[in-house]
N, C-alpha and C positions, 0 to 999 in steps of 0.2 A: 335842252341845255343841261349840262351837268352829268352827262353820261357818255360812254365811249362811242365815237363814230369813226371808223377806221379810214374813211376816205380822206379826211383832212390830214395833211402832211406837215403842218406847222409844229413847232416845239410844243410838246404836250407833257403836262404834269398829271401823273396817274395817282390820284389820291385814293388810298385803299383803306376804308374803315375796317377795323378789326378790334379784337380784345384778346390779349394773351391769357390763356387759361392755366392757372396754377392749381393743380389737383390738390396739393398740400404745400404749405410753406409757412407763412406767418399766421394763417388761420387754419381751421380744421377742414377736413374733407367736406363735412356738411355745410360749414360756412361758405365754402367756395361753390357748392352746388346752389345754395340759396342766391348768392351774388350773381352767378352766371346764368341761372335759369330765370329768376324773377327780375333782376335788375339790368341784365344785359340782353339776353336773347329775346325775351318778350318785347321790350322796347324796340329792338332791331327789327323784329317782324312788323310791328306797327309802323315803323318808318318806311317800310317797303310799300306802303300805299302810294308813295311816289315811285313810279316805275324806273326812275333813274338811280335809285339808291342801291348800293351794293354792300355786302358784309362778308367778311372772311371768318370762318370757323376753323379752328386748328385741329383739335383732337377728338377722335370718335368716342373715347370713353365717356365724355360728357354727353354726347348725343345718345349713346346707348342708355345712359341713365335717364335722359329725358323720355326716351321711348317707354321705359318702365314706369316712370312717375307721372308723366304728363303726355298721354297719347295725342291729345289735340294739338299741343305745341309741336310735337314731332311731325304731325301731318302738315302744320303750317310751314315748318322748315323744309319739308319734302316738296311742297308746292313752290316755295320760293326758289329752291335749288333747281327745280325743273324749268322755272322761268328764267334762270340764269342770274338771279339776284344774290344768291348765296354761293360762295366758293368754299370748297373744302381744301385746305392746304396747311400742313403737308398731308393731312388725312391719316396720320399714324394713330394707333390706339392711344398712346401717350407720347409726348415729345421727350425722347430719351436724351440723357447725357450720351454723347457719342464717343467719349474718350475712355470711360471706365468699363462698360459692359462688353461682353464678348460680341464678336461680329454677328453670330447667329441670333443673339437677342435683338440686335438692331433690325435684322431682317424680319423677325417675328412681329416687332412693333408695326412695321410697315404692312406686312402680310395681313395681320389681323385687322388693322384699320382700313386698308384699301379694299379688302374683301367685304367688309361691312358697308362701305360706301357703294361699291358695285352692286351688292345684293339689295340694298335698301333704296338707293337713289338712282341706280342705273347710269352713273356718271364715272368718269375717270379723273383722277387728280394728277395734274401735270407739273405743279410747282411744289418743290420741297421747300417749305417755309421754315427757316431756322431762326425763330424769333429770340430764343433765350438760352439755347444750349451753350455750355461753357467751352467752346472750341469744337473743332471738327477733325476727325482722324483722316489720314491720307487716302483711305479706301472708300470714302463716302461718294466720290464721283461715280465709281463703278457700281456701288450699292444702289445709288439713286437711279442711274440709267437702267440697270437691270431690274429695277422695281417699277419701271414705267414712267418715271419722271423725265421731263425734258429740260427743266429749269430749276435753279437753286437761288434762293434769296436768304441772306443770313445777316446776323448782327455782330457776333463776336468772333475775333480771331484774325482779322485782316492785317497784313503786314505792309500794305500800300494804301495811301490815302486816295489816290486816283490812278487810273479811272475806276469808277465804282462798278463798272461792268468788265468782265473778263471771262476767259475760258479757264475753268479749274480742271486740272488733269490729275487723275489718280495714279497709283503705282503701276497699274497695268496699261496705262496710256489712254484710258477712257477720259473724255472731255465733256463737261456739262456747262451750258451757258449760265453764268453766275452773276448775281448782283450783291454787292456789299451795301448795307444800310449805313451811310456815313453819319446820320443823325439818330441811328437806332430805330426801333419800331415806334418811337414817339414823334417822328419828324413832323407830322401834320396834326399832332394832338392839340396844339394851341392855335385855334382857328383865327385868332386876331393877330397872329404873328406869321402868317403864311408868306409874306414877302421875304422876310429874312431867311426862312427855311428854304424857299425856292432858290434864292441866290446861292446859298451854300450847297445845295444838292446839284444845281446846274454846273457849278464850278468843278464838281467831281465827276459828272456824268460823261460817258464816252460819246453819246449821241444827243440828239434833241429830245429823247425820251427820258423822262425823269420819274422815278418811283418814289412816292411819298406815303409811307405807312402812317395811318392816322388812328392811333389807339395806344393802349398801354395795358399793363397787367391788371385784369379784373376792373377795368374802367368802362362804365356804360357808354353806349353810343350817344353822340351829341345831336339832338333834334335839329339844331340849326345848321347842320352840315351842308345840306343842299342849298339853303339860302346863302350861306357864306361863299360857297363855290360860285354861285351865279353872280354874286356881287363882285367877286374877284375877277371873273371873266369880263364883266362890264368895264372894269377899270384898267385892263391890261391889253395891250396890242402885241401881236407877233408871238404870243405864247398863250396857250389855253390850259385850263385845268378841268379834268373830268373825274367824276367819281367812278371808280373802276374796280375790276378784279385784278389781282396780281398777274394772272395769265395774260390779260390784255396788254399790260406793259411789255411782257416778254415777247409776245407775238409781234408787237410793233418793233421792238428792238431787233428781233430776228430778221425783219425785213430791211433793216438799215444796213449796217456794215459789220456783220458778225465775224467775217473772215479776217477783218483788220484788227480785231481785239487781241490783246496779248494773252498768252497762256501762262498760268502760274501753276506750280506743282507743289506737292507735299501737303502737310497738315496745315490747317488754319488754326494756329494756337499762339498767335502773337498778341501781346498786351500793348502794342504800340498805340492803337486808337480806341480800343475797348477792352474791358476786363475779361479775362478767362479764368481767373481765380485758381491758379495752380495749386495753392496750399490746401484747397478744399479736398484734394485727393487724400488727405490724411485726417480730415474731420470725421468724427464718429467712426472710427476705424472698424468697428464691428459690422457696419453696413457693407463695407467693401469686402470684408472677409466672408460674410454670409452670402452676399450676392454671387461672388465667384464660386463658392461651394455649391450653391443650389443651381447655378447655371450648368456647371459640369454634371451635377447629379441628374437633372431633368433630361439633359441631352443623352446621357448614357441609358437612362431608363427608357427613353423614347426609342432608342435604337433596338433594345431587346424586345420591346413590345411590338415593334414593327416586324422583327424577325418572327416572333411568335404568331403574328397575324398571317404571315406567309405560310405558316405551318398549321393553320386552321384555328388558332385562338381568336376569340373576340377581341376587337381593338377598342380600347376604352377612350374613344375620341373625345367625348364630353369631359371626362375626368382630366385627360391630358391638357385640354384647352383651358380648363379652370386652373390647373396648376401653372400653365404658362402665363396666364393673366396675373398670377401672384408674383411670378418672376418679373414680368414687365412693369408691374407697379414698383418693384425695387429698383428698376433701371431708370425710372422717371428722372428728369433733369434737376429736380429739387429734392429727390430722395437719395439717389446714389451718391451725390456729393455731400449729403448730410447737412445742408445749409438752411435748415428750417428750425422751427421751435421744437421743443422736446416732444410735445403731444403728437406731432406729425408722424412720428415713427412707431407709434403703438401698433398700428395696423400692419406695418412691415414686420414687426416682431411676431405678431400672430401668424402672418402669412408664412414666414420662414419656419416657424414651429410646425405648422400644418404640413408643409412640404417635407420636412424631415420624416414624419411618420407616414404620410399618405403615399409618397413615392415608393417607399419600401413595401407598403401593402399591395399596391397594384403590380409590383414586380414579382410578388410571391407566386402568382399564377404561372408566370414564365418558368420560374425555378421548378415548380411542380411538373410542368410539361416536359422539361428536359429530363428530370429524374424518371418519369414514367416511360421514357423512350431510350434509356440507357441500355446498352447491350450487356454491361457488367455493373454490378453494384459498386457504389463509391460512397465515401463519407463527406467529401468536400468538393464543392464546385467553385471554380475561379473563373470570373468573367473578365475579358479584355475588350473594352469598347473601342479601341483604337484600330486603325487600318494597317498596322504593322505588328510584327511579333514583339511582345514585350516580355522582358525579363526583369522582375522587380520584387522587392520585399512586399509581402502581403501578410495581413493578420486575420485570424479567424477566431470567432467566439463559438465554443461548442458546449453542449450540455448533454448529460447522460443519465440513464437510470442507474439505481444502486447495483453495484457489482458488474456493470457492463464493461468498463474500461479502467484498468489499474495502471497501465503504462502506455505511454506514447513514445516510441523510439525514433520514429521518422514517418515519412510519407512515401507512398508508391503511386506511380502513374505509368501504366504499361510496364515496360521493363526497367524504367528509371526508378531509383530510390534516392530520396534527398533527406537532409537533416531538418530538424525543427528546433525551435527554441520555446520553452514554456515560459510565458510572460506572466501569467496570473493563473491561479487555480484555487478551487475549493474542493473538499473531499467529504465523502460519506464516512460513517463510523468504521466501515470495513476497509478504508483507505482507497476505495475506488473514487474516480473523479466524479464530482457533481457538476462543476463547470470548469472550463479551462480555456485560456486564451493562448493561442500559439502563433508564432511568427515563422515565416520561411520564405525562401526565394523561389518564386514560381516562374515558369516560362510558358506563355500562352500564345496560341496562334492569332493571326490578325482577325479582328472583329469576330472573336470566337471564345471558346471556353476550353478548360481542361479539368478533368476530375482527378481526385487523389483519394487513396484509401489509407487509413491509419495503419501503421506498422507497429507491432509490439517490440520488434527488435531494432537495433540500430542499423542505419542504412549501410549498404555495402560500399557506396562511394564515400569519398572524403570531401571536406569543404575546400580542398585546394583548387585553384584555378586550373583551367585546361592546360596551361603551359607550366604547371608546377608551382606557381607562386602561391604563397600563403599570407595570411594576415599576421603580421609580426608586431609585437609590442615590446619596446625596450624603454624602461623608465617612463618618461612623459612623451614618448614618440610612438606613433602608430603608423604602420606602412602597409599598403597593399600594392598590387602591380601597377596602379595608376598614379599614385602620389604618396608623399610622406607628410604627415601632420604632426606638429609638435605643439604642446600645450605649456604655456608659461604658468608654473605653479603659484606665482605670486599674484598675477592679474587675471589668469584664466583665458588670456588671449591666445588665438590660434596663429601658427605660422604654417603655411602650405608650400611645399616644394614639388616641382616636377623635374625629373632627370637631374636632380641635385640643384636645380635653379630655384631660388626663392621667388615665389609668385605673389604672396600677400601675407600681411599680418592684420588680423581683424577679428570680427565678431565682437567688436568693442562697443559697449554702450556709451552714448554721448548724451548728457543732460544739458539742454539749453533752455534759456528763459523763454516763456511764451506770454506775451502781453496782447496778442491779437484776438481774432474772432473766428467764426466758422469759415470765413472767406479768406483770411490772410494770417500768415505767421508774422509776428513782429517781436522784436526784442530791443531793449534799451541799450544794450551793449553788444558789440560783435565779439563773440567768444562763447565759451562753454561755462556752465556752472561747474561741471566736473565730467571727466571721462575715466574709464577704467585704467587708462595708462597714466593717470594722475595729472593730466593737464586740467586747467581751469582755475577757479577762484581758490584762494588759500584755505578757506575754512573747512570745506567738505572733503569727503573721501569715501571710496568704495572699500568695503571690508570683505574679503573672501573668507568664508567660514567653513566651506566643505569642498573637497575635490577628490574625485576617485575615477578610476578607469575600470569598468566592468568588462570582463573577458568571457566571451562565449565562442563556440565553434564557428558561428556565422558572423559575429559582429564584435565591434568594440564600442561600448557606450560610455562616453565621458560625461560625468555629472559634476556640475558646479553650483554652489549656492553663495549668494552674497547679499549684503545690505548696503544701502547708501545712507551715510550720515551727513547731515548738513553742517555739523560742527564737531571738530575733534580738538583735543588739547594734548600737547602744545601745538599751536598752529603756526609758529615761527620756527626757523632752524630745523625744518623737517628732515633735511639731509643728515642731521646729526642725532635728533631726538626721536624716539619711537612714541607713537600715540599712547596715551594713558587713559584718556576719557573719550568716549564716543557718545554723542547725543543727537537727538532729533532725527530719527530714522522714519521716513515717510515713503520709502521705496524698497521693496524686497524683490530679489531676482533669483530665479533658478534657470540654469541652462542645461540642455541635453544635446550632445553632439554625437552622431552615430556614423561610424565608418564600417562599411561592409567588406567582406573578404573578396567579393568579385563584382561589385558595382562601382561605377566611377564617380559617385556623388558623395557629398558630406551632407547629411540631413541634420537640420538644427531645429530645436524647439526652445524658445525663450519665454518663460513665464514671468509675468510682472504683476505684483500686487502693488497697485499704485494708490497712494494716499497723498500725493504731492500735487498741490495746485499749480497752475500756470507754468507747466513745463512742456517742452517738446522733447520727445525721446527718440533718438535715432541710433542705428547701428552703423558703424564705420568699418570698411574693409580697405585698408591702405595697401595698394598694389605696387609692384615694381614696373608696371606697364605705363608707357607714356605714348598716348595716341591722341590726336586732336578730335576724335569722334568715337562714338560707341554705337551699339545697335540695340534697339528696343523692339520687342514684339508689339505689334499693333493688331487691330482687327483684320483678320485674313492676310497677314503678312508681317513684314519687319521693316524698320525704318532707321536710318542713321541720323544721329543728332550730334551737334558739336558739344564738346566738354567745356568746362570752365566758363559757362555763360554768366554766372553771377560775378565772376572776377573781371570780365571785360567791361570797360566803361560804356555806358549806354549813351549814344550820341543823340542830341536833340531832345525834344519833349516826349515823354511817354505817359500814357494814362496809367500804365502798370509796368514798372521797371522789370527787366529780365531777372528772374530768380534762380534759373538753372533747375528748377523743380519741374518734373514731368511725371505723368502716369505711364505705367507699362501694364501689359496684360499679364502673361505668365512669367516673363523673364526679361532681363537685360544682359548684354554681353559686352565686356570690355577686353579687347584683344589687340596685340600687335602682330607682326608677321610670323612670330614663332609660337607664342603662348597666349592663353586667355583665360578668363574666369567668367562663367555664366552664373548670375545670381537669380535663382528661381524663387519667386515670391508666391505665397498662397493668400491672395487677397490683400496684399500690402503693396499697392501700386506706386506710391509716392517715392521718388528716388532723385538723386543728384550725383553727378560725377565731377569732381573738381580736385585739382592738385594730385591726380592719380589715384584718388580714393573714391570708392563707391559708398554713398550714404543711402540707407533705407530707413524711411520714417516709420516708426511703430505707432506712435500716438501723439496727439496734441491735447493738452488739457485746456478747455475753452470755457469761459464763463458767459460770453455774450454772443448772440446771433450776429450782431453788427456793433462793434464797440464804438464806432464813430457816427452811426446812424446814416451813413452814406450808401452802403450797399443793401440796407434793409433796416427794419426797426431795431432799436436797442432793447431787445428782449433777453432776459436772463435764460441761460440754458444749463442748468445744474447737471443734467445727465451727461452733457458733453464734457464735463470736467474729468471724466474717465476714472472716477474713484471706484475701481473694481479690479477684479483679477482678470488678467488678459493672458491669452495663449497665442503666441506668434510662431508660425511655422514657415520655414524657408530652407533652401538648399543651396549649396555651393557646388559647382561643376567645373573643376580645374581641367584644362584640356590643352592640347597642342593645336596650332593653327587658329583659324578664325571660327566664327559661329557656324558657318556653312560646313566646314570640314568636321567640326565637332557635333554637328546635328543637334544644336542646342534646342531647336524647336521640338524635337522628340522628347528630350528630357523635361522640358517645360510642361508638356502635356502629361507625361508619365507621373510627375510629382503632383500635379493639380487634379488629375482624374486617374487615380491609381486603379490597379486591379481590385476587384471586389470578390470576397470569399463568402460562401454560404454553406452552412451545414445541411447535408441531405438526410432524408429520413432513413432509419435503419431497416431497410426492407430489401428483399431480393429483387434484382432487376431482371426483366424478361423482355425488354424492348429490342428493336433491331435497327433503330434509326441512328443513334449516336454511339461512337466509340469513345475512348477516353480523351480524344482531342478533336476539336471541330472548328471550322472557320467558315463564316458566311461570305465574307468579301475579303479578297486579297488584292491590294493595290500596289503596283510597282511603278516607279520607285517610291520610297517612303516619304519623299519630299512632297508628295501629293497627299494632303490631309483630308480625311473624311470629317467634315465639320458637323454634319447632321445626316441622319437617316430616319425618315418618317413616312407614314402613310400619306399618299397624295391627298390634297384637300377634297378632290372629287371621288376619292375612294377606289380609283381604278388601277392603282399601282403603288409603287413606293417612290420616294424622292430622295436622291442623294445629293448633298451639297459638298463640293470638293473645292480645294484651292491649292495653288502652287505657292510654296512658302520660302523658296530660296532666291526668288527673283531671276529665274532662268527659264527659258523656253524648254518645255519638257513634253515628251511623249509618254503617256501613261497607259498601262494595261490594267483592266479591271476584270477580275475573275470571280464568279459567284460559286458558292458551295464547293470549294476546291479541296477541302480536307475532311473526308468522312471515312466511313468504313472501307479501308483499302482492300481491294479484291472482292468487295461485295457487289451487289447489283449495280448496273449503270446508274449514274447520278440522276438521270431523268426519271427513273422509276422511284427514287427515294425523295427527291426534292423538286419543287417547282422550278422551272427553268425560264430565263428571260426570253420573251417572244418579240418584244419591241422596246427600243430605247430611244428616247427623245431628249434633245437639248431643250430646256425650258428656261424661262426667266425666273426671277426670284418670286414672282407671283404665280408660278407654275403654269404659265401660258406657253404653248408649244412654239418652237422656233424651227428646228430641223431634226430629221431622223438620223440616228447613229446606227451603223452596221453592227451586227452581232456575228462573230465568227467563232464557231465551236464553243458557244456559251460564254465568250469573253468579248470585251469591248476595248478598243484602242482609241484614244482621244488625245489631242494635242492641246497643251496649255501654253498661253503666253506668260511672260513673267508676272507673278502675283495675280494671276487671273482666277476669278471665282466662276466655277461652272456648276450648273444644276442639271441633273439628269432625272428624267422620269422613266422608271423601268416597269414594264408590264410583264407579268409572269403567266406562263401557261397554267 
């Protein structure tokens, strides 16, 4: 009695004992280790003396730590798992936030965790157990299914109260059998209230199978569980309760009427019945900025080290794995949102600092390998980690010996010569360069590199575009062949025009009151303290103190500086009287806006020295576009969302009223049939579109973890007040047509994971492998994105992760080593060639073989499909 017997077909309540593991949150990492090892898992093992008892363990990071600290407990867990009393679900390394990290980071959480479970316990995890992540992106059905899961149970984000079981369909059409937890993961926590909980769960259930999670965050198992279940069964007829694993519930559900269940699509990010905390997407903004930076950084580094391995270099598997674990820690569902106490983030800061130095160090071997195999000497190497040709601004820091270089007039690559801009420099006493930082526009082959040599003379070519257009400046107006930009000299705001049509007025700082906490933005009045266009309360005002347009051959750099004053005088009759007194400045701002002569973007940097408590700081871009929806990049794809959600009345009762705030990955796009604007953020995910304006949240100054004690403890968080200097980087991409026509997805990647430039050693090259331009992989069309390139987990080849990003069925061609020494030896003599290609799942398990024709692979993608290939080389 009290355990699962599948023969009985009566209504069944599956009570699943568990404890949600918070790696860090309101306690420290060590506190949670103590709680979970000593007070939760040890008692759970003791309770397994009753063969009917079951227990669910979520995340393998905890089990890995137990293996290091307490081998005997680890062996107890192993024996219990082999007996079927312990279930691992979801079996991720750590339970990620699924809205903020890149899709590849979510894959690695699963890959690391599931590989550990397979190797240590010999079992497979079938249930993706989403106890506490703050909503789920629309590609998770595909990610889960291709990671070997068959079922999904979750707590937050449902937009329907019943039935609690349904098919959840991803962007590509993948469907996973899903259960929403109507009473959360504490449904069966209070064992003396089981009757009431069963009644509520049964009213929502699609069948007579009822899932009842019995646990909470860091709560010990209850020794009386088996006794209370037996007592319940003695007093109830026609329905039984069993202590079970979550997979038992799903298997029984699957035997019922799964084909009759409804199908739901899109992201699970509704606050109707449970909180998803949309405003936490701007809490502790440095976490979001750092996570995005190091995700892109490690993915690029991994690609180059994989290429180096194919060419004979040692592959630093252990080092890369250690670096990935640091990224995965930053993606944890209480780390990435920033919703914990201050001390919880010290390890994250250390991890990110380590990644900054260590990833550069392990990449240095690849740079040396390239240089040693160059056919001609070069001074600068530029890497492009993307699977399409990239033309972009890049900066390089160079250092020289005394007397070595006195002038840099341009750069040469093959027969091409291009201009450079000297950004910073120091000189020796003989006027030669000691250090110099240069900027230039590089064009680099797909997943490849290009070398440049320093020219003492000016380049023969001019900075004009290929069609003769130049970068023109007249007064406060800057124009290239793509758009015209005007700067208001009074406010510093930007107006952008395409084909003479006004598109937007913006880059406007908006200061709003912040009385909320790490979970929620709140304000006592609807409106602004102040905006740069002088809306808001009477007393405050921005004061623009510096404005200039710097002109170079390659760019126009607009610089503005201003301060915000909380009080000016006179503060009445301002339309007649000029301010005389300015007082109480707690916010200083500098902006840099860069326009290039032949790039279609406007790159922006806003620096904020914040000393102002309890504010939300946003940027506003008021557009002339009126569309009921916009498009946001999500993990492995893009999704349309309605605009003006905060303005529409919310019908019925909501646990969390719609705010209109959502996270994006690299970009959002707001377009009509003719024109559009893509806003590309760099780790600034929180945005809203209302009344035709795009709002981008820069920071929220927060004093408390939970100001009302409802979402967590009322712990002060002084570090989250953001009293520091901030650097916010983002770009505007005005364009014709919609995001597909403009290929906004390419611009989003090019801004967030730009070309990398490295100085090469001053030595004569005598290699024969590489010319001045090289490409490892070329993928056509460019809408097929190479998300990752890594050595296979078993070391027998490489793994390519690709996805279709336009939402259209696409046939793609993949060519390896396609641009090398033209006219030299056949490619097969110079580079390893693919001998076998397999489609594999996200765990790198083989599914089907793919034909290779003349060294190339052709493969078909369904809309938004993620495909993983394992390539074995000769």
